[in-house]
N, C-alpha and C positions, 0 to 999 in steps of 0.2 A: 504494500500500500504506500501511497506517496507521503512525503513529509508534510506535516501540517503547515499551513501558511499562517504565520503570526499576523494578527490584526489588532494590535494593542490600542486600547482606549488611551487617549493622551494622559489620563490620570495615572496610568501605569508607569509613566516615565518621569513623574514628579517625585523628587526626594522628599521623604517624610521624616519628621522628627521622632525621637524615641517615644515621646508621650503619646504619639498616635498609633503605636505598634504594639502588638503582643510581645511578651518577653521571648527572647531568642530560644529558650529551652522549653517553650510550649510544645505539647504533644497531644495526640488524640488518646484519650483515656480508654474508652470502650464504646462499642456500639450495642444498643439494645434492640433485639428483635422480638416482635409480638408474633407468636407462632400458634399453629393449630395442633400439630403433632409433636409434642416436646421430645418424646423418646426418639423418633426418627431424626429429628434435628440434632439431638445430642450425638447420635451415632455418626452422622455425617461430619460434624465438626470435631469430634474426638477421634474416633477410629480412622476417619478419612483424612482430615486435615491435621491430625496428630496433636490437637490441643488437649490439655488435661481438663477433666471435670473437677473444678476447684470447689464447687458447692452445688448441691441440689436439694431443695426443700420444697415439697408440695409442687406447685405449678411454676416454680422458678429454677433456673440453673445459671451458673457462671462458669465459663470456660476460659482457659488461658495457659500461661506458661510461667514456671518459676514463681507461682503465687500471684502473678499479676493478671487481672481480669482483662480479657480482650473482647469477649462477646458475652453479653447477658441475654437470656431468653425468658420470656414470660408466656405461659400458655393462656391464650385468649380465644377459645374455640368459637365464641359467638360473633367474632368480628368477621366481616366479609373480606375477600381478597381485594388487594389494591386494583383499581380499575385502570385500563390503558389510558394514557394521556394525563394521569394525575402526577403531581409532584411526589417525590419520595426517594427511596434508595436505589442507586444504580449498582454500586457494589461496596462491600467491605473488603479492605485490602490488607492481607496478612503479609508482613515483611519477614523474610528469612535471612540469616546471616550472610549466606553466600550461595553460589550456584549449586554446590553439592547439597546443602541443606534443602534448597528449593527442589532439587530433583527428587529427593527422598519424599517430600510432602506430595509432589505431583504424582509420583508412582503410587503412594498410599491411597490417595483419593481416587485415582483412576481404577485401582483394583476393586474398590467397594462400590463405586458409582461411575462406571465408564461412560454412561450416557449423559452425565452432567457436564462434560467438557464442552466448552463453547468456542475456544480459540486461544491463540497465543500471539504475542507481539514483542518486538524489540522497540522500546521507546527511547533508545539512545542512552538515557541515564539509568534505565532499569530493563530487566527482562521479566515478562509476566505471562502467567497462564490463567485462563478464565474458566469459571464453572458456574453453574446454577445449583443452589441447594434444593432440597426436596420440596420447598414451598415457593421456589421461583426467585429467591433473593440472589442477586449476583455476588460472586466471590472472586477476588483476585488473589493469587499467590505470586509473590514476586521477590526478586533480589536486586539490590542496587549495584550499579557499577561505582567504582571509587569517585568520590565527589570531585577530585581534581581533574577528572576526565569529562565532566559535564560541560558541554559547549554552549556558548551564548550567541544569540543573534546580534547584529550590528547595533540594535537599539537597547541591548542589555538583558532582554528576557532570555530564559533558557530555551535552547533548541529542543524541540520535541518531535517525535515521529511515531507512526504506527507501521513499522517495517515488519516483514515476514520473520517468523521465528519457527524453525522446524522442530517440533517436539521430539521426534525420534533422534535427531542429531544432537539436540541438547542433552537428552538423557544418556545417550551413548558416551558423550564427552564427560559428563559430570557425575553420573550415578556411581561409578566405581569409587569415588572419593566421599560418598555420602556417609554421614555419621551413623553409627550402629544403633544409637538410642534416638529418642524423639528430637528432631532438629530444633534448635533455638528459634524462637519466633516472637515478634511484637506486632502491635497494630500500627501499620505504617500510615494509612490514610483512609478516608471515607469519601466516596464519590456519590454526589447527590444529583437528582434531577429537579429542576426548578422551572418556573414559568417564564422568567425574564432575566437575562443576565445583567442588565443595568440595575435592576432592583436588587439582585443578588450582590452585585458589587457594592452598592450603597450600604448594605447590611454587613456583609462578611469582611469587606476590605475597609471602607471608610469608617464604619462604626466599631465593628468587632476588633479590627486591627491587624488582619492578615495582610501580607504583601502579595502582589500579583507576580507569579513566576513565569507563566506562559498564558497567552491569550490567543486562541485560534478562531475567534469569532463565534462559534457555536458552543465553546467550552472554555472555562476559566480554571486555571490551576493556581492555587494560592497556598501560602505557607508562612511559617514563622522561622526566623533564624537561617534563612537561605536554603532550606530543604526544597526539593523539587515540587512537592505539594503535600500538605496535610489534609487539605480538602480540595476536591474538584467539583465543579458545578457545570451541568450541561442542560441544553434544551432539546435534546434529541428525542423528538416525539412528544414533548411536553410544553411547547410554546403556548403561552397564554394560560397555563394552568393556574388556578386560584388556590385558596387555602385547602389543605388536605382534609379529606373526610376520614373518620376513624376507620382503620382497616388493618389487616395483617401486614407484616413487614416492619418497616422502621418504627421503633419506639422513640428512642432519643439518641443523641450523640453526646459523649462526654469529652470535655477538654480538660487537660491538666496544666495549670500554670505553676511556675516554680514556687511562688510564695503567696501568702495571704495578702501581702501588700500589692502583688500583681493583680489579684482578684479585685481588690478595692479600686485599683486604678481603672480596671475594665468597667466596673460598675459606674464610676464617675464619667467615663467616656460615653457609655451607652446612655446615661442620663442626659448628658450634654446633647446627644443626638435625639433626645426625646423618645427614646425607646423604653418601653416598660420592662423593668427587671424585678425579679423577686430575689431578695438576698437575706438569708437568715443569720448572717454573721460569719458563716463558713462557706456555704454553697450558694452560688449564683445561678439562677435559672432565667432563660430568656427564649422567646419563640422567634424563629426566623419568619420572614414574610409569608411562608407557606404553612406555618403552624408546626414546624419541626422543633421539638424541644432541644435546646442546647444547654447542657448542665456543665458548670465550670467549678472546679475545686482546685485547691492548692496541693501540690505534691508534698510539701513540707510545712 
C-alpha cells in the first residue's frame, strides 16, 4: 500500500509551551471493554494474546502483564452491539518488546483463533499484525523499531506508511528467537473512530494536551513525549457520527500521568477550555465529544 500523504493542519506546526502539553511520561493506562461473553473474551486475550488474568470477580476481569492492567472487561449482556457508522473503538494496540516477542504472540493467537487475523503492515516506525476479537473489537499486536530510526517529513511530522508486511516471512525470521515464556507486553496505544477530526483535534490536542505526530487527512496520530502515537483518531466510515449510544465495545480509556500535580494541571487546562470535568481529588474523568469516557490518574 502507498505511503500516507501528510496533510497537516497549520496548528500542527505551531510550537506549544509546556503548560499546554501533557507530561512527556504520559501513557495509556488500560482500555475497558463492555462484553457479552466474558469467558470467550478472556480466552482470546489470555490464551491467545498471552496476557495474564490478573483479576476476575463476578462479571469483571482484568488482564495484563507483570501486575499491570492493560485490558479490563465488564460483562454487559443486555447492551446491543455497536452499530456501523457510530463512533467508538477501532483497535486496542498491545506493544511487545521486540520482533521475537511479537512473533510469539502472533503465533499464539493464530493457533487458537486463525480466522481472527485481518492483516499486517509495516508502518515504518513499527510492524503490526491485526485481529478481531470474538465480539468484533479490533486488536493490534505490534513492535516498535528503534526511535532513532523514525523518519520525519520536511514539515517535522513523523513519516508514516501502511506498507506490505509478509506474515510468513516475518515469523520465519523472528520466531526462532522468541522467548520461551509469555512475551513482555504493554498497552502501546488506542485507536478511536470519531465523527470529525477538527472537533477531535480541539479536544485531544488543544485541550487535553497531546501533540500531533502525523496527520494524513482522514486520520490523526497524537502522543505525549515524542512517541509515534498514544492515541489515533480516524473517520473511516464514521464521518458525521454524533454522540455514542450505549453499546458493547469500548467502555473507557485510561490515561496515566506521572504525578498528581500533572493531573491538577490537566484539570485546570480543561476548565480553561470550558470542558466539564469530574475530579474527586485523585481521579479525573472527562467525556470526549462522542461520549467516550477518558479517566486520568497519577502513576505516583
